[in-house]
N, C-alpha and C positions, 0 to 999 in steps of 0.2 A: 406102636410106631415101628415101621419096617427098618431093619438094619441094612446099611449099605454093604455091598459085597466087597471083600478084600481078597483078591486073587492075584495070580501071577501077572495079570493084565494091568494091575495097579503099579507094578514095579517098573521104573524107567531108569535107564542109564544115560546120562547126559554126556556129550563130549565136552572137552575143556572149554571151548568158546561159549557153548550154550549155558554151561554152569556159571561162568563169569558174568554173562549178560543177564541171566536170570537172578543172580545174587551178587550184584556188583559191590554192595556194602561189605561183604565178607573179604573183599580184596583191596578196596581203596577207601573204606570208611564211608562217610556220607557223600552224597552226590553234590547238590548245590549248583549255583549258577556262576560261581566265581566271586561272589561278594564277600566270602569268608576265606581266610588264608588256608584253611584245612579242607576246602571244597575239593571234590574229586579231580577237577581239571588240573589243579596244581600237583596233586599226587601223581597223576599221569606224567607230568613234566618231570617231577622229582625222580620217578622210577627210571626214566631214561637217563637223566643226568647222573644218577647214582652209579650207573655202569661206567660212565666216563670218568667219574671221580676215582673209582676203583682202579682204572687204568693209570691215572696220575699217581696214585699211592704206590702202585707197583713199579713206578719209574718210567712209565711209557706215556708220553704226550703231556706237554705243559700248557696247552691252550684248548679251550672248549668254546665253540661258537654256538650261540642260541639266537634263534630268530622267531618272532611271533608276529605274523601279519594277519590281522583279523582272527580267523579261526584255525589257521594252519601253523603248526609248530615244527621247527626244524632244529635238531641238535646234532652237531658234528664234533667229534673228538679226533685226536691224532695219536691214539694209542696203537695197540698191536693189531687191531682189527679182529673181528670174529673169524675163527677158522673157516675158510670158504666152504668146506663141505658140510658145515653145520649151520649156515646162515638161516635157513628156513626152520630147522629144528629148534634153534635157540629162542625164536620168537613165537613158536606155535606148538611146541610139545611140552606139556607139563613135566616137571621134575627133570628138565634138561638145562644144563648150564655149566659154565666153568667154575662157578663158585662152590660146587660140591667138592672140588679138588683143592684142598687146603694148601697144596704146594703152590698153586697159582694165585689164590686169594686168601691170605692169612687172616686179615682183619677187615673183612668186607661188611658193608651194610646189608646188601641183599643176599641172603643165604638160602632163600627158599625157591629160587628159580621161577618165581611167579610174575615179577614186575613187568617185564616187557610183554609177556603174554596177555596181561590184563590191559595194557595200553593197546595192544593189537585188537583184542576182542571188543574193546569199547570205543573203537574209532571207525568211522565210515571210510577213512583212507589211512593206510599204514604202509610205509615203504622203508625197507632197511637195505643198506648198501655197505658192504665191507670191502676194504682194499688192503692188500698185503702181498709182499713178495712180487710186486709188479703185476698183480692180477686183481680183478674185482668181481664181485658177485652181488646181485640184488634180487629182491623179491617184493611184490606188492600184494596187499591183502585188503579185503573189505569186511569189516566186522569179524575178523579172525579167519575168514575164508581166503585161501590162496587163489589169486586171480591171474597172476603173472610171475613167472620165474625166469630170470635171464641166466644163461649159461656163463661159465667163466670166460672172461675176455681180458686181453692185455690192457694195462692201464699205467699211465705215467703220473697219476694223482698220488699225493702223499698218503701213506698208510693211515688207517683209522676206520671209524664207523660213523655212518650218517643215518639218522632216523628222522623221518618226516611223518607226522600224523595229524589228523583232524578229528577231535572228539565228536562222538555221536550226539547230535542235538536232540535225538529222540530220548536219550538218557540224561544228558545234562541240558535241561530246559533253558533256552534263551541265554546261554552262557556267554561270558566274555572274560578274557584275561585282564586283570588289573596290573599295570606295570609296577605299582607300589609293592604288591605281594611278590611278584617275580623278582624284583630287584632285591628285596630283603632276603629271599631264598638264596640268590646268587652271592650276595654279600657274605652270608653265613658260610657258604662253600669256600670262599677265598680266605676268610678269617681262619678257617680250620685247615686250610691247605696253603700256607705261605709259599709263594713262588708260582702258584697257579694263576693263569690269566683266563678270565671268562669275558667274552665279548657278547653283549646283548643288544641287538639292533644297532650295532655300531658303537655302543658305549662300553668302556673298559672297566672291569672290576678286578682289583688286585690288592693284596695285603702283604706287607713285609713282617709285621709284628704280631700276627695271629690274634689271640683273644684280647690283647692289649688294645689293638685297633678297634675291636668290637665295642669294648666299653667306652672308648673315646668317642666313637661315632654315635652311640646310643645315650650317652650321658653328657650333659652340658659341663664343660670344664669348670665353670664357676661354682657348680653345685657339688664338686668332689671335695670331700673333707681332707684328703691327702692324695699324693700321686699314686697311680695304680700299682699295686703289687702284682708282679708278673712272674709266675713260677712254672718251670718246665721240667718234665722228666721223660723217660723213654716212652711211656704209654699214657702220659697225663700232662695236661696243661691247665693252669688256673690263672685267673685275673680277678683281683679283689679291690674294692674301694668302699667307702661309706658315703652316703648322700648327706648333705647338710640339712636338707629340708624334707626329704621323703620319709614317710612314717614306716612303711612296710618293707619287707624283704623283696629282692628282685633277683631272679636267677635265670641264666641262659645256659642250659645244659645240653651236652652232645655226646653221642656214642658212635665211634667209627664214622664221624662226619654227619650223622643223623641228628637233627634238632629234636630232642626229646622234650616237647612242649609240656608234657605231663610229668616230667621228672622221672623218678624211679629210684632204684637202689643206689646209683652213683650220686644223685643229688642229695638223697637222705644222708648218705655217708659223709658227704662234704659238709653239710650243715652241722652234723655231729662233730666232725673233726675240727671245724672252725671254733666251735665253742670250747672243746677240750683243750686245744692248743692255746687259746687266749687265757683260759683259766690257769693252765699250768705256767704260762709265761709270767703272769702277774701274781701268781700264788693266791688268787682270790676265787672263791666259789660263786662267781657271778651267775645270775639267772640267765638261762639260755636265751630268753626273749630279749633281754637287754643287750647281750653280745651281738645278736643278729639284727637288731632293730636298725633299719635304714641301710643294711648292707646291699651292695650291688655287686654281683659276682658272675663269672662265667667259668664253667668247667667242661673239659673235654677229655674223654678217656677212650682207649682202644682196647677192645675185648675180643678174644678168640671166640668165634661163633656165638655172637650175642643172642639172647632170647628176649624178645619184646612181647608185651602183653596184647598186642594187636598187629594185624597186617600192616597198618599205617605207621608202626614203629614209633609211636609218640611217648612210650613209657618203657623204660628198661626193667626187665624182670630178672635178669641174670644176677646170681650171687657170686659167681666165680669169674676171675679174669681169664682163665684158660691156661693150658700148658702147665708149667711148674710154678706159676704165680699164685699168690694167696687169694683169698676172697676179695671181692670188690671193696667191701667195708674195711678190711684190714689194710689193703693196698693204699687206699685213699687216706686212711687215718695215719699210716706210717709216713706217707709222703708229706702231708700237711703238717704233721707234728714235727717233722725234721726241717723242711724247707721254710715254712712260715716262721717257725721259732728262730731259725738262723737269720731270716730277714729282719725280724723285729729287733734282734740283738744288734744288728748292724745299722738299723735306722730308728734310733731312739725317739726322734721327733715324731715320726709316724706312730710309733707305739704310744707316745704320750697323748696324741690326738684321739687314738682309738679308746684309750682308757677314759679320757674326758667324756667322750661320747657315750660310753657305757654307763658312767656315773650319772650323766644327765638323763639317760633312758631309765635308769633305776629310780631316780627321783620322780620322774613323770609317771612311771608305772605305779609307784606307791601312792602318789597323789590321786591317781585314777582308780585305785583298787576298789574303794568303796562304791564309787559310781559304776564301775564295770560290773560289780556283783549285782547291784540293784538292776542294772540294765539287762543283764542276762535273765534275771528272774522275771522282769517285765516281758521280755521277748518270749520266754518259755510260756508264761501265763497267756500272753496274747495269742500265741499259736494254737492254744487249746480251744479258744472260743470265738475269735474274730475271723473275719473273712478277708483280711488284707492279703493273705497269701493263699492262693488255690494251687496246691502243688501238683506235680505230675507223677506218674507211676514209675518212671525210669529209676527212681531212687529206692523203690521198694524191693529190688533184687529178684523179682519174679518174672522179669521180661524174658521172652524166648531167646533174644539175642541182644548183645550189647549195643545200646543206642545212645550212649552217653554223649557222643559227639553231636547228636541232634538235640540234646536237652537245651531248652530255651526258656528264659524268663521274660515275659512282657511286663514292662513297668508302664502303667497307664493311670490316667486321672479321670475321675468322674464315674458315677455309678452306671450310666448308660454305656459308656465305652467299655469299661471293665466287664460289664454284663454281657455285651455282645461278643467280646473276645473269649470270655469264659465258656459261653454256650457253643461257640464254633471251633474251639481249639482241639488239637489232638491231645487227649488226656494222658496219653502214654509219654509224650516228650515235651509238652508245652505247659508251663505254669504261668500264673498271672499274679502280679503284685499291684494292689490298688493304692494310689496316693490319695490323700485327703487334702485337696487344694494344692497350691504352689508350695514346693519345698523351700526351706530356708536358704538364703545366699550364704554359703559357707566360706567364701573367700576370706583368707587371712585369719580364720579361726583355728583353734587348736583341736586336737583329737578328742578333747573333752566333749565337744559339741555333738560328736557322733553318738555318744552314750546318753547325753541329756535330751537330745531331740528324738522324740518317739519315732518319727518317720525314718530317720537315718539309722536308728538303732535296730528297728525291725527289718529294714532293708539289708543292713549288714548281716543280721542273723539269718535272713533268708538265703543270702549268698554264701554264708559260712566262710567269711573272709577276715574275721577279726584278727587272727594270728598269722595266717599264711594263705597264699594263693593256691597251694598244693591241694587244698580241700574245697576249692571252688565247686559249687554244686551244679552250676549251669554253664555250658560251654558258650552259649550265646545269650547276651543280655541286651534286650531290645527295648528302646524307648519308643513307646507308642502314644503320641499326643496329636492333637489337632494341628493342622497346617495353617493356623492363624497366629496372631501376635501372642496371645496367651500360651498357645501350645509351643511356640518357638521359645518363649521365655522359660517354660518348664524344662524344655530340652537343655537350654543353656545352664540352668541351675543344677540339673542332674549331672551334666558333664563336668561342671565346676566341682561338684561333690567328689566325683571319681578322680578327677585330676588332682584335687587337693589331698585326698587321703589314700586312694588306691590307683595310682597312675599306671601300674603294670597291667591292669585290666584293659586299658586302652592300648598300651604298648604291645601287648600280646594279642591284640585283635579280637577281643571278646565283646566290645560294645558297638551297637548298631542303632540306626534310626529306621523305624518301620515306614516304608513308603506305601501310602494308601491312595486309591484313585481320587482325583478331583472331580471327575465327571462320569456319569453313566449315560450312554447313548444307546437307545433301543427302539426297535419297531416291534411288530407283532410276532416276528420269527426269531429275532436275534438280539442279544444284549452284549454290548462292548463296554468295558471299563477302561477309562483313559486317565493316565497319570500326569499328563501335561497337555498344553494347548495343541501341540503338533499331533498327538495321538487323537485328540478330539476331532480335529479337522479330517484326519484319515478315516475315522469311524463314520463321520457324516457322509463322506464320499462313498463308503462301502455300502451303506444302507440306502435302499430306495425310498423315494418319497420324502416326507418331512418327519424325521425321527424325533422321539421325545428325548430331551436333554435335561439331565438333572445335575446340578452343582452341589456336591456334598460340602456342607459347612463344617461338619465335625464328625468324629468317629461314632458318636452316639446316634447319628442319623442312619448309620449303616446297619442293616438288620443282621442277625446271626447267620441266616442262610446265605447272605451275600458275603459276610466277613470271612467265611471259611474259604472263599476263593483267594483271599488276600494273605492268608497266613498258612496256606497249605503248600502244595507243590509249586505254585506260581508266586510264592512270597518274594517280595522285593525288599532287600535290605541295603541300606547305605552305611558302610563302615565308618566309624569315627576314627580318624587317623591324626597323628601328631605331625606338625610341621617341624622337620629337623632343624630348620633355620632359627626356630625360637625355643627357648627353654620353657618348661612348664610354668615357672614363676612369671616369665614375660607374657605368656599366653593369658594367664589368669589376671595379671595386672592390666593387660590391654582390654579384655572383655568385661572384667568384673570390678576393676578399680575405679578411681574417680574419673570423671569425664575428662578427656583430653582432646585437643584439636585433631590428632591422628584418628581417634575412634569416631569423632564426629564426621570426619571426611569419609571414613569407611562406611558409615551408616548411610550418608547421603548418596554415595556412589551406588550402594546396593539397593537403596530405596528407589533410585531412578530406574533400575532394572525392573523392580516390581511394578512401578507406575506404568512403564512402557507395556508390560504384560497385561495389566488391567485395561489400559486404553485399547490394546490390540483385541482383547476379549470382547470389548464393547462394540467393536466394528461389525 
């Protein structure tokens, strides 16, 4: 076999925009279409807003305006404005930016000077405009290429920076911004920056009480065991409560205003400090899992020149606070040990409720200890010889680059459907978990059922979420069932399971429903897959003659060759989101409790929509 030549001609030097466009994942994580909160289009938005936040932190500009109209995004701050002579360089030259000067940006999120360059390179339209000292300067780009630069001109506009961009649909396939994800991002920004106002498409976001407001907004008041404990220091803020009903721990952690969804050294230090302080206060060596069971907490710290484990900054790797401060672990332990201890001494009623909760958790843990041991052994034994879980290679540690954000677990039912997905999946990042029939309705049941029920026990083991969400093995959990009555019921039962025992999976945006086509429309030259009646009509209009139309009745009818189109680059995922107006207990009671007139009315109203659609299809 002839060897390929390796010469100077094989060596290429890419300019900054070529490299970003060729390897976008290195700069913004996964791409996606906007159905997931960590998809690339939200990272682009975040990178621009981060610069505005840094201005606010430095005391310049109290308002940020964000507008998203279809595919065009505009972000305007009222900070100091980019120095006019560097407007082009800041958004188009790597390793250029004010954040390398720690005198100007002491505790900034974006320290690598890449953010806006990535937005520029990955947008078909990018415009930056800076106003300061009565003058303005603007420049326009296409995919990172400068196409127009305006010279300095006199301006009466308020100082600040305005960035407008349109993500490249060639990179972000069929994308759309979901307001729910954008609003959550903006809420986090105002929680972390009390006094900041963000206007989004005319709606105002503002917070006076920081992380206390965060917990109040994300936790139903009736489910809080005691009033929120809110502690603040120079470079740290913490809010803590316990849930009356939730089983697992829930954390919202931030560094320099960045939402670290994967935690990191600060979150680990907080969990450790919480346990140590509670033990010391009560003089009891309580088990750590009992202390942290049902805790809901938020922590924010500010670090000099933070080091994150990826460009998307979702996990803190820094061990030092910076400057003359101690390590992150020591700093957090000292703060919690002092401030939480003081709070508990002054609020004996809250302390008593916490202790009662710990004792109850300890009792439940001991009652479950034997069952948990047997369940772990069953799960371990099952993983050795059965085919319920067909894992992916991303967990083997030999991937060429980190693709954990793409890791996906499909939960499906039936041999045909699971077989098709297994044969057509990307074995590097996609795993399959096969259900055996309909799962149990877990509404109102205790955690004991998770260990006693084989399906739930093995699913819990596959996800690796028994004790903590920090070790979640798959970033995306996708329910893949038929779009018929039985399939809908299975979806509801699985969502009930997650809401009942692992609600943070849904709160943190990890759970999705796989959308698969209802119709295949084809002629001799072209095949079009249609996900709804409107797409079917459009497909019939595109194809000449009388095309063949197939109505898919279930996932098992879709061949592996076809299935790869639906779980590959063109995958359509519908995120499962919580309605803030209802508590989890209210949701479960409504959908899974005894029949009520309200639910009957809900079913009748939605059934009418389905009947209308069927009648329309028959015409």
